[in-house]
N, C-alpha and C positions, 0 to 999 in steps of 0.2 A: 367310508367304516362306520360312521352315526348310523346311517341309515340302515347297515346288514345287523345290528346291535340290537336297536328298536325293532326290528322283523324277527328276529329270535324273540325278543320276551313279549312278541305280540303270540308269535305260535304257542310260547309255553301257557299264557292267558286262552286262546284256542283251546288247549288240551282240559283244560282244566273247566272248561266249559262242556264233558265229558260226563262229569260228574252234576251237572247245572239242576238236573231234574232231581237228583235227592238233595237240594239243598231248600235251607226254610226261606220265603219269601222276605227276610232282611239279606240274607246269604245270596238269595239273587239278584235284590238291588244293590247293593256293592260290588260285583261281579259285572255286571251292565257296565256299571260308573266307571271303573276301571279299566274294564277295555274299554271303551269310548276315548277316555283320557289318553292313553297310549295309541290307538290310532291316529286319531288326532293329533297327537305329537309327533306321530312318526309320517304323517301325512305333512305338516308345517316343515320340520328339518328335509325332508325331500323335497318339495320347495325352495326351499332357502338355497339346499347344497346343488340344483341345477340351474337354476334363474342366474339375472345376472346383478348382477353388487352392486343395487341403483346406487347404492352411498358411494362407494368409488367413482363412478361414471359421472355422476354429478360433480363430486367432486373436483376431478379431472377437467370437466367441461366449464366448472367458475372459474376456474384457478385459468381459464382459456379466455374466457368473456377479461376476465379482471386484468390479465396483463396484455392483452394486445393492445395496440398504439393505436390501432385502427379506430377502439371502440370510444377516443375518447372524441372523434368528429363524426359519428354513423352511428346507425341504428341497425339492429339484428332481432329478430324472431325465431327462434329456435322448438321446435320440437319433437321427440324420441318417444317410442313404443316397441314395446316387447310386445309382435305378435303370438309368437309361440304361446308364451305366459299369458299374455292378454293386459299384462301391466305398463302402464305409463311412466317410464323410466326420467324424463327430463321435460322440462317445460322454460321456457324464458321467454317473455313477450309475446306467446305464439296466437293470443286474442287480438291481437294490435292488427293494425289495417296495414297493410306493404303493395306497393305494386308489384305481380310479381313476374314481371318478365317472361320468358321460356315458358316457366314454369306452369303457368297457365293449360299447357298442353295437357297437362296431367289430368286437369280438371276437363279439359276438351274428350281427351281420348276415353277416358276413362265411362263418362255419358253417355259416349256416342255406342262404345261398346255393348254399354247397357240396354241403352233403350231402341240401338238402328239393330243390335245382332250381330255375331261375330263371320254372319254368313253372308252382310248386307254388300251390296254392289252399287259402284255409280256408273251408269251407263248411260252413253252416248249412244243414240239411236239415226235409222235411217230409214222414213217410214214416206208412203207413196200413197196420193189419190187416184182417181182414174185407171184407166187401163194399160199396160204395154202391148202395141198391136207393133209387128214383128220389128223395128228395132228402135221406135218412139212411144216414148211414158207421153199419154193424152191426159195431164194430170199434172199434178205439183208433187217434188218431191221435195222432200221435208230432212232436214239438216235438227233432230232436237239435243240441245245441247243439258249434260247432264252435272256439272261442275264438277268433271275428272280431271285433277288435277295432276296426273301424270299422263295425259296422251302428248305422245310424242309425234316427233315427225315419220316415225314407221307407223307409225297407226295410222294417221292422214293418208298416208298410202295405201295402205290396208282397206280403206272404206274405198278412196278410187278405186282398187283392185275390184273389189265387192260392185260396183255401182256396172262397171264397164264385165264383169263377168255374169250381171244378170241379163244382158243382151241389150241395155240400152244407150242410145249413141244419139238421142234426143229428147229433150224434155221440151213438151210442146208449149208448154202455160210456164212455172217458175221457179225453181231452184231457190227453195227458201231455209233460213237459219231460226229456230226457234231456241230462243232464247229467254224465254218467260219463266223459267225456274226462281229468276231473283228478281229484284229493282233493278232500275240503273245506276244504281248509288256503286262504283266500283271499288271506294277505301274503305276501310274502315272506321267508325267512329274513334276520332281524336289519336288517328295517325298523323305523323307529323309532315308537313307537306314536301319538306326538304329530302327526303327517303326517297321521292319519288322516282329517281333515275335505279336506284338499286334495285338489285336481283329481287332482295329479299320482301318487295313492295311491291309487287306488281300488279297493272289494273284487273281487278275480279271479273269472272264472267260465268255465264255457264258452259260456255265453249273458248277451251284454255286451251292454245298450241307452245308445247315446248315450256311451260309453266309462263307463259306470256313475257317468253322473254327471247333476245336474237344472242346466242354466244358469236362472240366476233374474234375471230382467231388472226394474228399479223405474223408472218414468217420472215424476217429476214433474206436477202438478198446481197447481192453486189454491194461494194462502198459506195453508199452517196444515191445508191437507188430506190427507187420506189416498193417497199417490204411488199408480199403476197398478204392479201386479204380473202379470208375464208369465211363467212357470214351463214350460220345453221341455226333454224331452216331455211332453206334460199327460197327468198319470196320477192316481187316486185311490190311488194308492200311499205317498201323502209331504202332508203337510198345510202350510199358510200362515200365519203369523201376523204379519198385516202391525200392527205398531203405528208403519209411516214417518208422518215430518213431511215436508210438501211446502215448502220455504224459507222456514225455520223455525233459523235459527241457536243461535236456547236450544234447540234439540231434541239438540244434540251430534252425536257423528261418525254417519256412516252405518256401520252394521254389518249385515251379510246371514251368518245363521248356521245351525247345523243344533246339535241335542241331542245329539251326538256320543257324549260320555260314556256317556250310556246307552244306545246303539245305536238311539237316536232318529231318526224320521224329518219330522220337526217343522224346519222354516224357519222363522226368525225375522227381523223384517227390523225395524228401531229406527234413531233419528236422523233427519237432516236429509238429506232430498233435494233435487238442485241442480239435474242432472241425468241424463240417461239413464244407467244404472250397470248395466253388467251380473257377476255374479259366475258362479264355476263351481264347485258345492258334489259333493263325495261321497256317494252315498246307501248306506243299510244294507237288505239287501244285494240285492248284484248280480241274482242268478239270482231272486228273489224278485221285485224291480222290471222286471226282464224279465218273465217269465211273468204276474204278476198286469196288467201293462198290455197284453200280448199277449190273454189272456182277458178282457179289457172292451171291448179295439176289436172283437174277435170278437163279440161279445156286439151293440156297437152297429151290425152290420153285419147283424145278426140272425140268426145263428150258433148256435146253441145246444147245450148237453152235458150231460151225467149226470153229472157231476163231474171234478176235475182233481185230478193228482197228478205227484211228482217218482218217473219210472221209467226203469228202462233199455229200450231199445229192441232188440225179441230180434231176434237173427239168421234169415236164411230157413235152413229145413230142412224134413226130411217132414212133421212136423207143423203150422208156422207158416210162413204167407206174408206174407212183407212188401213192402207196394207203394212205391215210391217216386213222392210228387205233384210234387215240386218241391226244387229245390238253391241255393242262394243262394251265388255263387263268390264271395271277393276274391282276386281277385291278389297273391301277395306282392310284387310291385313296388310295389303301392301301398301296402301297409303298410311298408316300406323306406323310401316315401319320408317319410310321416310321421314315421313314427321317427328319420329322421335328421335333418328339417330342422326338425322341431319337438321334437326329444330325448323322445320322446310314449315313455314308462314302458310303458304297457299293451301298444301295439305292439311292444315291445322283449320284452315278459314272454309275448307272444303266441307270437312266434317260439321260446322259450325252452322255454315247452310242447309244442310243435307238435314241434320238435327230440326232448324228451324221449319222445314216442310214436312217432316214426319209428325211433327208439333201440333204446328198450324192448321194443316191439312187445308190448304189453298196456294194456289199460283205467286208468283211473283214475293215470295218471303223477303223478309227486310233481317237485320242486323237484328232488329227488334224483336221478331221471332226465332231467333236463336237462342238471344238472351232468358227470353221466357222459355224455352227450351232447360236449357240448365238451370235456373232458376227452380223450376216443377222438380227437376231431380235430387236438387238438395234438399229441398222440402219433403219427399215424397223417400226416397230411397235413404238419405242419410238422416232426417229428421231435424234439421237445422234450419233457421229459418234466415232464406236469402234476402230477404232486406237490410240483413246486417254487411251485406258484401254488394259489390258493383263490378257487375261480368257482362261485358260490351264487344267482346270477339273472342274468337276460337284461339289466336295466338298466343296474345300477350305484348303484341304493339303497342295497341293504345296505350294513352297516355291515363285516360279514364280507369284503366281499371285497377279494382282496391278485393283485396282478399286476404285472408290470414296465414299462418302457418299451419292453426290446426285445421280448417278447409282442405290445406293440401293433406294433412296425415288423414282425414278422414275420411279422401279420394283413395288413398293408400291403401288406409286398412278396407274400405269396402271392396276394392280391387283383390286384395290378398286373401279376405272370406270369400271370394264366389270365383271357385276354379278355371271357371268356362272362359272369366274374365281376365283372371291374373296372369294364365298361360299366352296369350297373346300380347299382353300389355308389358308381362315383364321380359321378355324376349326381345321385345321393341327400343327398350331402354338402353341408352348407350351404357357400356360396362367400363369401369376406371380400368385406366391405361392399355384398354385392346381395343377399343372402335368408338365411333361416333364423336361426339362433341366433347366426350371423355377421353379420348385416342391418348392426347398428351398429358396426361391429369393423374397422377397417384400412383405412378410407374412404378414405384418402390414402397416397403412396407406391405403391413398386412390389408390392406384397403384396395390392392392391387388387386383385381380380378375377382374382388367381394363385393363391389360396391356397383349396384344396374336404378342409375340416375338421371333426374332429367334437369338440366343444364338452363339457365334464363340467365341473360344479360340485355340491357338496355342503358342508356346512359344514367350512370346514378345509382343503379338498380343490378345487383348480383345472386341470385337465387342457385339451389339446389334440391331436389325432392326426389327418393326412392326409396331402397331398402340396401341393408348391408348386413352380413354375416357376422355374428359373433361368435367369440370362439368357442363358446360353448355349443355352438350349432344352431343356436336361437334367431332366427330372421327378424331384422328390426326395420319402422318405417322411421325414415324421418323426414323433418323439412327442418331447408334452413332459406330465409329472406335475409341480405345484407340492402341495406337502404341508405342514401347518402351518401352512396360509394365514391370519391374522385379518382380511385385508381381500381379496375375490374381485378387487376391481378394480383391484390391483399386480398379482396373479397375471394378469392379463388382460394387461395394458400390459407385464410382462415377456414375454410370450406372442407379442405381435406384435411386441412388438422383435426376436425371434428369429426369426420366419417375414418379416421386412423382410431380414433379413443375409440370408435363404438368398435371398430376390429378389434380391438385388446383388452379392452376392460371385460375382467373376469368378475 
């Protein structure tokens, strides 16, 4: 209403300009000043009437901060920005440094989409030297790892089929695996040693099969009998010790473990099996697991070889001809979706190392090269000083990561204002009450289906960063990092309340 009244005044003023040329210089000046004052007031009122009431939103967030009992024993940093108007709506300790947990994946994904491009692929290649004569390759066959985090059992079978279809039945020299993309350190800096057997912390390698893990499924049979055990991928690289008992409560709690303290790959099953149960265990170590399983699949297909070795595939030059046989391409968008929806650490580390390779321009990149790549983006694209932060991995698992809510917000802003990045990034984020790691959160209220955000949880830390839709249709970016939290559920409830405020403040 205010805007329409002011608009009418401006129209009247414009009509008065029809006689502008007939006025004295003094009158002309008065008309111009009056016109500009009316226009300025109109634009100001229009902005105020269409934007978020920042004062109301701030009051509600302040009240939440003041009254939530969790704030007595923990810290939080919050930053909220109206992307539609370009207005900072709320800030609370957003320059302080916190461990980000998996909201670090916001940093990794946006940096990767910007520097590698949305059409980038992570490739596993088959190449050979020498010549194929009759059914024999007189030379070496190289399996070149490209750190594809989504390479699964069926992909391995497809590589075996490609070799068989090429007519090769025997490799006269060497079946070689090239893992020269990264250094030999298979854990990230600052990762916890006691997370080793967990599926979320596999032994990293440029050759990863089934995310470096085995899915172990136990199925009860007759009472007091051994349960059925199914392992995927099937391989002789690991062994299974089945001491489980079907439907006998005296057998104790079901346990599916690996002798990980001794770098062993003996999977031990014990206890009572009452229903079909699956556990996913990491395997030591990923490159050996991949290569041995691949070699045995070739043998099963009737393809033999003289010897196996880990060796670098040579470059094409005047003395050596390297012939491509097949390339399995993994689109970055597929990796992005798994990484963000399911908070997949391996996918994040793959992006981290691909950025390292792109930035460093040399073989055998390290996590330091990945950190350098992200720091370069922070400085050149965000205009911030990377020395204010410490980023040592791509997933947020490391205890050494330290960033601020403001940095997360700057990444969210950068993505939003770059359409080619925002579309795949936004679509990959979990949706409140709908899917991914937010499937069971915010299922009621205005935040439901209105918040697209990345979660983060490690011991003592809970975080959430992403986008929320305000009642007037404005797109908001927000970041929240709760630190020194004893119960993650309390922090998640706090974050959900913040999101509800963002989606209801007018």
